Every structure is written in structure tokens, then in C-alpha cells.
C-alpha positions, 0 to 999 in steps of 0.5 A, spaced: 812 622 305 814 626 312 819 626 309 818 629 302 812 633 305 818 636 309 822 637 302 815 640 300 815 646 305 822 647 304 822 649 296 815 653 298 820 657 304 826 657 298 822 659 293 817 665 297 824 667 300 827 668 291 821 672 289 821 677 297 828 677 293 828 679 285 823 683 288 828 688 292 831 688 285 831 695 283 828 694 275 831 698 270 830 705 268 826 707 261 829 713 258 823 717 261 826 716 268 832 716 266 835 723 269 838 729 264 844 729 261 850 733 262 854 735 256 859 740 256 863 743 250 871 747 250 871 751 244 878 752 241 879 755 235 885 755 232 889 762 231 890 764 224 895 771 222 900 772 215 904 778 213 906 779 207 912 783 206 916 785 199 923 786 198 924 792 192 931 790 188 932 783 191 936 781 186 942 786 187 942 785 195 942 778 194 948 778 190 952 783 193 950 780 202 954 777 205 953 771 211 949 775 216 946 781 213 939 780 215 932 785 212 927 784 219 920 784 217 914 789 219 912 786 229 906 783 228 902 779 232 895 776 233 889 780 238 887 772 240 894 770 243 897 777 246 903 774 249 906 774 243 910 778 238 912 775 230 917 778 225 920 775 219 928 774 218 932 775 212 938 773 210 940 775 203 946 771 203 945 766 208 945 766 216 953 764 217 959 763 212 957 755 211 949 757 209 954 762 204 950 762 195 944 760 198 937 765 202 936 763 210 929 765 211 926 764 219 920 766 223 922 770 230 917 770 235 918 773 240 915 776 249 910 781 247 914 782 256 921 781 256 920 778 263 914 773 261 916 766 258 912 763 252 912 756 250 908 753 244 907 750 238 906 753 230 904 751 224 908 756 220 908 758 212 914 761 206 911 762 200 916 767 195 908 770 190 910 772 183 906 778 180 900 773 179 900 772 186 902 764 185 906 761 189 913 759 187 915 757 193 913 753 198 915 751 204 911 747 212 913 746 218 911 747 225 916 748 231 916 749 238 917 756 240 920 757 246 922 765 249 925 764 255 929 771 259 932 774 258 933 774 251 926 773 249 925 771 242 926 763 238 927 763 232 924 758 226 926 757 218 930 755 212 938 755 211 938 753 204 935 756 200 937 755 193 939 763 192 938 761 184 930 757 186 929 764 190 930 769 184 926 766 179 921 767 185 922 774 183 916 780 180 917 783 174 920 790 177 926 785 182 923 784 187 921 779 192 914 778 195 915 773 201 909 771 205 907 768 212 902 764 215 902 763 221 896 756 225 897 756 232 892 756 238 890 761 244 893 759 251 889 754 253 889 755 261 884 762 258 880 757 255 874 755 260 868 749 258 861 752 258 856 748 259 852 745 253 845 744 251 843 737 248 841 736 242 840 732 237 844 733 231 844 730 225 848 724 222 850 729 215 852 735 219 860 738 216 860 744 220 868 742 222 871 743 215 877 739 215 883 744 215 886 738 210 880 741 204 882 749 206 889 747 205 887 744 198 883 750 197 889 755 198 892 752 194 888 751 187 889 759 189 896 761 190 898 755 184 893 756 180 892 750 178 886 749 173 884 756 173 879 758 167 879 765 168 883 771 170 881 776 175 885 783 174 886 788 178 887 796 176 889 800 181 888 808 183 895 808 182 897 805 177 898 799 179 897 791 176 894 784 178 892 779 176 888 772 180 888 765 176 882 764 180 876 757 177 869 760 175 865 754 179 868 757 185 867 764 185 860 763 181 857 758 187 860 763 192 857 770 189 850 772 186 854 776 182 859 772 179 855 768 177 852 773 173 857 775 169 859 767 168 852 766 166 850 770 160 852 769 154 853 778 152 858 780 157 865 782 157 866 776 163 863 772 160 865 771 154 873 773 154 874 769 162 876 775 164 875 780 169 875 787 171 876 792 178 878 797 177 874 800 185 879 795 190 886 794 192 890 788 189 889 786 197 883 786 198 881 783 191 885 776 195 882 777 201 875 777 199 878 771 195 880 768 200 874 768 203 871 765 197 876 760 197 877 757 205 872 762 208 877 765 212 
């Protein structure tokens, strides 16, 4: 009995100490007790720039040019990346002797300050556009551009574009229209991270549009695939250009276009043709680019 009594007393002490140790463990905190969650965001938007370059009498230039002869476009840049500038370099007879009977096209990146080194990665796209602004030739590449003193420039491009493929892309007046589009990110060292207020994000948030979707929309405009309407531009200088477009896209983003295409008694709806005389072809092209891609 005494032994059992001592065991009972010892067990009582153990139970008491166990309750004491459990009471010292903090209870799990509820959502009300949790500290506010710190949230931050780095907003880094890609930069987009483009250059349209028209070379007149290109059929004659190709026929008479030797390898190494270079035509250069105007220098262009983006204000969001002031350290670099860009230029298109076109070799109608090929860049070197081994590229003869081909056309070479390069994109050159140069440092705006010769003593400064610039290193970046960019996606660049080449298009040869016909009179209806349809791409007869296209090429997409990604290159690491590295400009370092004293040269201060670096080029990427295509050495051997078949001459006949280029001639097939000429406009009716014999000119070659080159379109170059560039995508890059700004200097990440100058982009600051910002504090962000926590907000409830809906599961169906579609604010970030995939780049593949934008590229597909742009291809619809440039190539005119399955188009059902024509936008005809007549500027004050007597110029005439046509764009192959899609009624559903124009109507979805413009009440004016929607009214044109939904009223049976309007010429635009009957003929599936829209004539614009007040604006230049470049302005209309920018409008259509925005409708199709949002940029």
C-alpha cells in the first residue's frame, strides 16, 4: 500500500508538471493575432521599339552591288534605355564574298557614350512588308549585344537571305520596306523595388497578357490571315495603302467601327471596305497595331 501510495503521489506530481509545461507553450495565433504581411513588387516592363525603313530601287541595287557595300538606316533609340542606340545595316550584295548572291541584314547596337560598356539581351524581328503591309518575309532571333570601348558597337543578324526571296518581297514601285521590332528590358540596376499594399486578387485576374498572345495578334494584322475587310488609306500626297483587317476585332474595340459594320445600309458594311483620307498610312497602322495588340 505504501508503495502504491508513493507511486500515486509521484504520478500526481508528473501530471502537475506536465500541465505546467503545456501551459507555458504559447497557443497558436489566429488570423487576428498575426502581424501584417509585408509585400513588395518589382515593376519591370519590357521596352519595345521599332523602325520602318524604305529602300528605293532595290531591284537595281541588288543587281549592281558588290559584297561589302552597306546601306544604313537612321539611328533610333528608346528613352527608357538611353545608354544604347540602334541602326539597321543592309548589304544588298552580301556582307562578305562568301555571302555573294545573298542579301545580308544586321541590327547594330552602339553605346551612346563611347567610353561606356553596354551589355544587354534583346529579341529582334525582321520583316519585309509589301504594299498592303503584309509580311512577305519574317525572322525572329534573340541576341546578346555587347558594346565595349573602343569599338562601342555590336551587331546580330542574317548573312544569307536568298536574293530571290527578297525580290519577291518588293513593293510595286520596286522599293524594299524593312520593319524591325526590338524588345528588351531596361537597366535592372536602376529599377527599385516598391512596397505594395496587400490586395485581394481575383482568381480570374487577366491583367498580365502573355506575350505569345500579343505576338499572335500582331501576326494576324501583318499577315492578314482570314481577314474579312480592307482598310484603304489615301493620303494628301496621292499615296495609297491597304491593310487587311478583321471586322470582329475592330468592332470589339471601337464603337465607330462597330456602327459601320452593323448597319446594313452603310457602304463599309456592304463592301467590307473602309476608306480613310484624313490620316497618313503610318497613323492608321499605329491605330491598327493598338487595336490588335494593345501597344
